[in-house]
N, C-alpha and C positions, 0 to 999 in steps of 0.2 A: 278148371279156371286157374289153379295155381301154376300149372305148366305154362299157360299162356303168359301169366304175369312174370314168370322167371325166365322166359325164353327171349333173348334180345332180338333174334331174327323175327319172331312173330310180332313183337312190339314194333319193329321197324316197318314191317309190311302193313300193319294196321294203320300207320300214319299216311300211307299212300292212297291215291285215288284207285278205285277198282280196276280201271284200265291199266294203271301202272303196276299194280300188284302182279298181274300175270307176267308182264315183261321182266320184272325184277326177280320173280321166282325162277324164270328160265335162266336169267343171267347168273344168279347165285348157284343154281344147280350145276351149270356148266363150269363155273368157277370152282365149286366143290370137287367136281370130277377131275379137273386139271390139278387140283391141290392134293389129290390122292384119296379122296373120300368117295370113290365111285359107287360103292355099295351102300351108302348111307343117304337117307332122306335129309334134305337141307335143314329140317328142324332138329336133326340129331347131330349135326356137325358142330364140333367145339370151336366155334368161330373166335371165342375169346382167347384161344391159345395161339392164334395166328401172330406171327412176328413180321417185321418189315421185309425180311428176306423172302417170305412166302409171297408177298404182294409183288416184290421186284421180279421174282421168278414167273409169276402169273403174267405180268406185263410183257416180259420177254417172250413167253410162249405165245401170247396173242399176236405180237409183232411177227414172230416166225411163221404164224399161220396166215399172215396177210391181213389181219384186222386193221381197220382204219383207226386213227387217233381218237375219234369220237366214241368208237366202240370200246376202246381201251379205257376211256374216261368213265363210261357207263359201268364197267366192271369194278373199277377202283372206287367209284362213288357208292356203289351198292355195298361193298364191303365196309367202307367208312361208315355208312349208315347203320349197319349192324353193330359195328364197334362203338359207335356213339351211344347206342342203346345199352350195350354192355357196360359202358362207363357210367351211364345214368343209374344203372342197377347196382353199381359198386362191384361188378365182377372183375373189372380191370381198373388200374389206377390211371391218373391223368397223364403220367409220364409215358405209359404204354400207349395211350390214345394218341399223344403227340407224335410219337415215333411212327405210328401207322399213318398219321396224316401227312408226314413228311415225304412219303413215297408218292412220286408223281407219275401220272399216266404218260403215254407217248406224246411227244410234241408233233406239230405238223398239222396240215389241213388237207382236205380233199375237195374236189369240185362238188358243189351242192348236188344232191340227187334229184331225180325227177326232171320234168320238163314244163314249159309254159305252153298251155294248149291254146291254139289260135281260135278265134271266134268261128272261122269257117269250119274248123274241125268239130266244134260243138254242134254246129248245124248239121254236119255229116252224121254225127252220132244220133241226133234227133231223127234224121231221115232213116237211118238204119233201124232204129227202134220202131218207127212208124210203119216200116215195111214188114216187120215181124208180126205175123197174124196171131201168135200165141199171147197169152196173158203176160208173159215175160216182157214183151215189147212195150206194153203200156206201163208196167211197173218200173222197168229199167229206165225208161224216159223220165219218169217222175223222180227216181233216185238221182240220176245224173243232173237233172234240173236243180234239185235242192243242193247237191254237193257243189255245183258250179255257181248257182245263183245266190247262195248264202255264204259259201266258204266254210261250211261246217266240216268237222272231221267225220270219218266213217263211223266211229264209235258213237258219236252224237246222233247221227242219222238212224242208227239201229235202235236207239233207246227212245225215240220220239213216240209219244202216245197221242191219240186223237184229241184229247182234251188240252193238249199243249199247242194246238194249231188254231190260229185265229184267221179265218178266211177274210173277214172284213178288213182287218188291219194288215193282212198279208205278213203275219209274223209267226214265229215258232219259239216256244220256250224250251231250251235244251239244257241238259246238264253237261257242263264242260269239265275241263281238267280242274283238279282240286275241289271237285264236288260243288263247283260254282254254277248257279242258275244264270243262263245267258239268254238274251233276247235277240233272235236272228230275224232279219227281214229278207224277203225274197221278191224278185220282180214278178209282174203279172203273168208272164208266160210260164214261169215255173209253177205258179199256183194252178194254172190251167192244166198242166201235165199232172199235177197232184190230184186235182178234181177228177180228171179222166180215169185215173187209177182207182180212186175210191168208188166211182160209179160202176166200173167194171167189177170190182170186188163185191159190191153189194148185189149186182146182178147174178153173180155166180155162187153166192152163198145160198144154202138151203132156205126154202121159204120159212119165214117165221123166226129165223136165227138172227139175233142182234149182231150189229157190226162189231168187228174186233176192236179192242181198246187201243191197240197199237197201230202204227202207220203202215208198215210194210211186212208182207207175209212171205214165207217160203213157198216156192212152187215146186211140186214134185214132178217127176217124169210122168208124161201123159197130160201135162199142162194143168194139173189139179192144184188149185190154190188151197194150201193147208191152213189150219188154224194156229200155226206156229209162227213166232216172230222171226224175221230174217236175222242172219248172223253176220258178224264182221267179216268172216271168211267169204260169205256169199257176196258182200259188197266188193271185196277184192276180186272175186271171180268175175263179177259183172263188168268191172272196169277193164280187166284183162281181155275178156271175151269180146266186148264191144270195141275195144281198141284194136284187136286183131282184125275185126271186120272192116276197119278203115285203114289197116296197114300200119298202125302205130302201137307201140307198147305203152300202155297207160296204167298208172298206179292210182288208187283212190285219192291219195294226197295231192296228185297233180291238179285236181279240180280246185283244191284250196289254194295252191300256188297261183293258178291262173286267175282266180278271183281276186286275190290280193294284188297281183301285178296290174290287173285291169283297173282296180280302184286307185292305185298309185298313179297310173297313166292319166286317168280322167279326173282325179281330184288331187289328193296329196298324201304324203306318208302318214300324217297324223290321223286323217279320216280312215285310212286303211288299218291303222293300229286299233282304232275304236271298233271297227267292224270285225276285225279278226280276234278281238278281245285278248290282245297281248299286253302283259304287264310292262314289258320293256320294248321300246320302239326299235331297238337294234334287232330284236327277234323278227319284227315285221320287215325291216330292211333286208334281212337275209332271204326273204321270200321274193324279193324284187328280181324278176327275170327280164327286165327291159334291156339290160346290157346284152343278153343273148340275142335278142331280136336286132339290136342296133349293129352288133358285130356281124351278124349274118347278112344284113342288108348292105353293109359296107363291102363285104367280100363279093356279094352277088353283082356289084357294079363293075367288077373287074372282067372286062371282055378280052377276048384274044383275037 
């Protein structure tokens, strides 16, 4: 316990949501490797000894490797977070902390990642899943329906338990970023896909075995539904696999982008912010892909 209390890195990580902890561990381990601590675990790296020159060199190395400005900011903010904890513990003085904070990540922007999925493409994905005779077809249709129909993140879909689902109200209680409990609503057709999956799962479970407490199961080769919860990596694989079947590269977060864009199209930005559970409306605006569609339609009108 004393090691935990005296380690600024562990103190920093414990302030983060579980989903962010894994990301920041990876970022800080890569940063430590680049700073010359290749053979050390990140919990053993003397972060408090870092000087502004170390951070400047790290930013330059990331730039040379082609990292986007947002990625550079992630690295710099992670180190700042650890140094803030070091200051709180009295390991470094305030002047040292201020000099670290003065180091800026790379400037600039990149085009937003991902794509806006057309409604016709969602229908194609549903048809692809319906044509799959394996249990994966029914399960994947339910997963895609929830991702697109509610705008939830893949990590939120993985963590859903059955007792968090209200079929009467067509709602789901999920744990979002910052360990916040959120209420998501889904359209009737999404709940129909979910119900079909649960009925199939019950039919294939051994007689007398109670239903699993969680929503989505892993399925092994041989089409055997396991008693294990699905993973975030599996959600990523499902999106990529089903996207490839319709000739499109799809990432799980694309369903959230499409959901938010559609809500903005059919309602307004403030409603989209509430349904996306964004604290800042500018975050919601960054998901708006209507401009992509409008520019494409404008160019499509140019005949020869």
